[in-house]
C-alpha positions as CSV (number, residue, x, y, z in Angstrom):
1,M,-15.6,51.1,-5.0
2,K,-16.2,49.1,-8.1
3,R,-12.5,49.2,-9.0
4,I,-11.6,47.9,-5.5
5,A,-14.2,45.1,-5.9
6,A,-12.8,44.2,-9.3
7,A,-9.3,44.2,-8.0
8,V,-10.3,41.8,-5.2
9,V,-11.9,39.4,-7.6
10,I,-8.8,39.4,-9.9
11,L,-6.6,38.8,-6.9
12,L,-8.8,35.8,-5.7
13,V,-8.8,34.3,-9.2
14,A,-5.0,34.7,-9.5
15,T,-4.6,33.1,-6.1
16,C,-6.8,30.1,-7.0
17,L,-4.8,29.6,-10.2
18,V,-1.5,29.7,-8.4
19,A,-2.7,27.4,-5.6
20,A,-4.6,25.0,-7.7
21,P,-4.1,21.5,-6.3
22,P,-2.1,18.9,-8.2
23,S,-3.9,17.3,-11.1
24,Q,-5.4,13.8,-11.1
25,K,-2.1,12.4,-12.4
26,Y,-0.4,13.3,-9.1
27,K,-3.4,12.5,-6.9
28,D,-3.2,9.0,-8.4
29,W,0.5,8.8,-7.7
30,A,-0.1,9.5,-4.0
31,R,-2.1,6.2,-3.9
32,S,0.4,4.2,-6.0
33,P,2.8,1.5,-4.9
34,Q,5.7,3.9,-5.2
35,A,4.0,6.2,-2.7
36,Y,3.7,3.3,-0.2
37,F,7.3,4.1,0.7
38,M,6.6,7.7,1.8
39,T,7.6,8.4,5.3
40,K,5.1,10.3,7.5
41,A,7.2,13.5,7.1
42,E,7.0,13.1,3.3
43,Q,3.2,12.5,3.5
44,A,2.9,15.8,5.4
45,Q,5.0,17.5,2.9
46,W,3.0,16.1,0.0
47,S,-0.3,17.4,1.6
48,N,1.1,20.9,1.4
49,L,1.9,20.9,-2.3
50,H,-0.3,23.1,-4.5
51,T,0.8,22.7,-8.1
52,D,1.8,20.0,-10.6
53,T,5.2,21.6,-10.8
54,E,5.7,21.1,-7.1
55,A,4.3,17.6,-7.2
56,E,6.6,16.6,-10.1
57,Q,9.6,17.9,-8.3
58,F,8.6,16.0,-5.2
59,V,8.2,12.8,-7.1
60,N,11.5,13.2,-8.9
61,D,13.3,13.8,-5.6
62,F,11.5,11.0,-3.9
63,V,12.5,8.5,-6.5
64,A,16.1,9.7,-6.7
65,K,16.5,9.4,-2.9
66,R,15.5,5.7,-3.2
67,G,17.8,4.6,-6.0
68,G,16.2,6.1,-9.1
69,D,15.5,3.7,-11.9
70,A,16.3,0.6,-9.8
71,F,13.7,1.7,-7.3
72,V,11.1,2.3,-10.0
73,K,11.8,-1.1,-11.6
74,E,11.7,-3.0,-8.3
75,V,8.3,-1.4,-7.3
76,A,6.9,-2.0,-10.8
77,Q,7.8,-5.7,-10.8
78,N,6.3,-6.2,-7.3
79,A,3.2,-4.3,-8.2
80,A,2.8,-6.5,-11.4
81,Q,3.0,-9.6,-9.3
82,A,0.4,-8.3,-6.9
83,D,-1.9,-7.4,-9.8
84,K,-1.5,-10.9,-11.2
85,Y,-2.2,-12.8,-8.0
86,L,-4.1,-10.5,-5.6
87,T,-6.6,-8.6,-7.7
88,I,-10.1,-8.7,-6.2
89,G,-12.8,-8.1,-8.8
90,K,-12.1,-4.7,-10.3
91,T,-9.5,-3.7,-7.7
92,P,-5.9,-4.2,-8.8
93,G,-4.0,-6.4,-6.4
94,S,-1.3,-3.7,-6.0
95,L,-4.0,-1.4,-4.5
96,T,-5.3,-3.9,-2.0
97,A,-4.2,-4.3,1.7
98,R,-2.5,-7.6,0.8
99,G,-0.8,-6.0,-2.2
100,K,0.6,-3.2,-0.1
101,M,1.8,-5.6,2.6
102,M,3.5,-7.8,-0.1
103,I,5.2,-4.8,-1.8
104,L,6.5,-3.4,1.5
105,L,7.3,-6.5,3.5
106,G,7.8,-9.1,0.8
107,P,5.7,-12.2,-0.1
108,V,4.8,-14.9,2.4
109,A,2.3,-17.7,2.2
110,P,-0.7,-17.6,4.4
111,A,-0.4,-19.9,7.4
112,N,-4.2,-20.4,7.6
113,V,-7.3,-19.7,5.5
114,T,-10.8,-19.4,7.0
115,K,-13.8,-19.0,4.7
116,K,-16.8,-17.3,6.3
117,K,-20.4,-16.8,5.3
118,K,-21.4,-13.2,5.7
119,A,-24.4,-14.2,7.8
120,G,-22.0,-15.4,10.4
121,D,-21.5,-19.1,9.7
122,V,-17.8,-20.1,9.7
123,Q,-16.3,-22.9,7.7
124,M,-12.6,-23.6,8.2
125,G,-10.6,-24.0,5.0
126,P,-7.5,-26.1,4.7
127,G,-4.5,-24.7,6.5
128,M,-1.7,-23.7,4.2
129,P,2.0,-24.3,5.1
130,E,3.8,-21.2,6.1
131,G,6.1,-20.4,3.3
132,G,8.3,-17.8,5.0
133,M,10.6,-15.9,2.7
134,N,11.9,-19.0,0.9
135,G,8.8,-21.1,0.5
136,P,5.5,-20.6,-1.5
137,T,5.1,-16.9,-2.2
138,I,2.5,-14.5,-3.5
139,G,0.5,-17.1,-5.5
140,D,-0.5,-18.5,-2.1
141,M,-1.6,-15.1,-0.9
142,Q,-4.5,-15.4,-3.3
143,S,-5.9,-18.9,-2.8
144,A,-9.6,-19.5,-2.3
145,A,-10.8,-15.9,-2.1
146,N,-10.5,-15.3,-5.8
147,G,-10.7,-18.8,-7.0
148,P,-13.5,-21.0,-8.3
149,G,-16.4,-21.3,-6.0
150,S,-16.0,-17.9,-4.5
151,S,-19.1,-15.9,-3.9
152,E,-20.2,-12.5,-2.8
153,Y,-21.9,-14.2,0.1
154,Y,-18.5,-15.2,1.6
155,T,-15.5,-13.5,2.9
156,T,-12.1,-15.2,3.3
157,E,-9.7,-14.5,6.2
158,Y,-6.0,-15.1,5.6
159,T,-3.5,-15.3,8.5
160,Y,0.0,-14.3,7.6
161,T,3.1,-14.6,9.7
162,Y,6.4,-12.8,9.0
163,P,9.5,-13.9,11.0
164,A,11.4,-11.2,12.8
165,A,14.3,-11.6,10.4
166,A,12.1,-10.5,7.4
167,L,11.1,-7.2,9.1
168,P,13.1,-4.1,9.9
169,A,15.6,-4.7,12.7
170,G,14.0,-2.1,14.9
171,Y,10.7,-4.0,15.0
172,G,12.4,-6.8,16.8
173,K,9.6,-9.4,16.7
174,P,7.6,-11.6,14.3
175,L,4.4,-10.3,12.9
176,T,1.1,-12.2,12.6
177,V,-1.7,-10.4,10.9
178,K,-5.2,-11.3,9.5
179,V,-6.6,-9.9,6.3
180,E,-10.3,-10.4,5.4
181,V,-11.0,-10.5,1.6
182,D,-14.5,-9.6,0.4
183,P,-14.9,-10.5,-3.3
184,G,-18.5,-9.2,-3.2
185,K,-17.1,-5.6,-2.6
186,D,-13.8,-6.0,-4.5
187,K,-11.8,-5.2,-1.4
188,D,-9.8,-6.5,1.5
189,R,-9.0,-5.1,4.9
190,F,-7.1,-5.9,8.1
191,S,-9.4,-7.8,10.5
192,S,-9.0,-5.4,13.4
193,L,-8.3,-1.7,14.1
194,G,-5.3,-2.7,16.2
195,A,-3.8,-4.4,13.1
196,D,-4.2,-1.2,11.1
197,R,-2.3,0.8,13.7
198,E,0.4,-1.9,14.0
199,M,0.8,-2.0,10.2
200,D,1.1,1.8,10.0
201,K,3.8,1.7,12.6
202,L,5.6,-1.1,10.7
203,Y,5.2,0.6,7.3
204,E,6.8,3.7,8.6
205,M,9.8,1.7,9.7
206,V,10.0,0.1,6.3
207,A,9.8,3.5,4.6
208,Q,12.6,4.9,6.8
209,A,14.7,1.8,6.2
210,K,14.3,2.0,2.4
211,L,15.3,5.7,2.5
212,A,18.3,5.0,4.7
213,A,19.5,2.0,2.6
214,A,19.7,4.2,-0.6
215,K,21.8,6.9,1.0
216,P,25.5,6.8,-0.1
217,A,27.9,5.8,2.7
218,T,29.6,8.7,4.5
219,P,33.3,8.8,3.6
């Protein structure tokens, strides 16, 4: 009986070692700007990985499917710009909602900025000209929220509008979305649950388009 119990313990320990989840290195990758381009199918695949070896192979394949070094360089450059302009307190700009939006959809200037007291008072800030894809870019995405005079007692809501031509062809319409920046909590978020759902839908289309664009043409 003791031999059976010992064998069961050994088997359980061996199973845990084999099925150990990916290390922090790869857990961090899953939240990185590169991983923003995962399709839903790839996200499901990632969630079923159990070892660093599997995770490393996934990442290598993921990058290769999107153009290899060119993809890595492009994402790194965009993430650096997001970190420069969109960082909120201790949260790097590339890990914010606005940073993800900029990396996936491209930079666009906010069409309007509204500064709010957390108690509920609202003060309209100066509107900002819509930059589109050719006008003011990610520097304007930062504006008053992180600038002088900001306070943990205020949040700032940015309104962004992307023309249909700047979005995947299948989306077929312009996008207007509001993002609320809370410097007191070092974070930002979309202003409504509906916006979260809409952005998830759009991000999936962007991820699919990125993957399709990197595939070699069929002879």
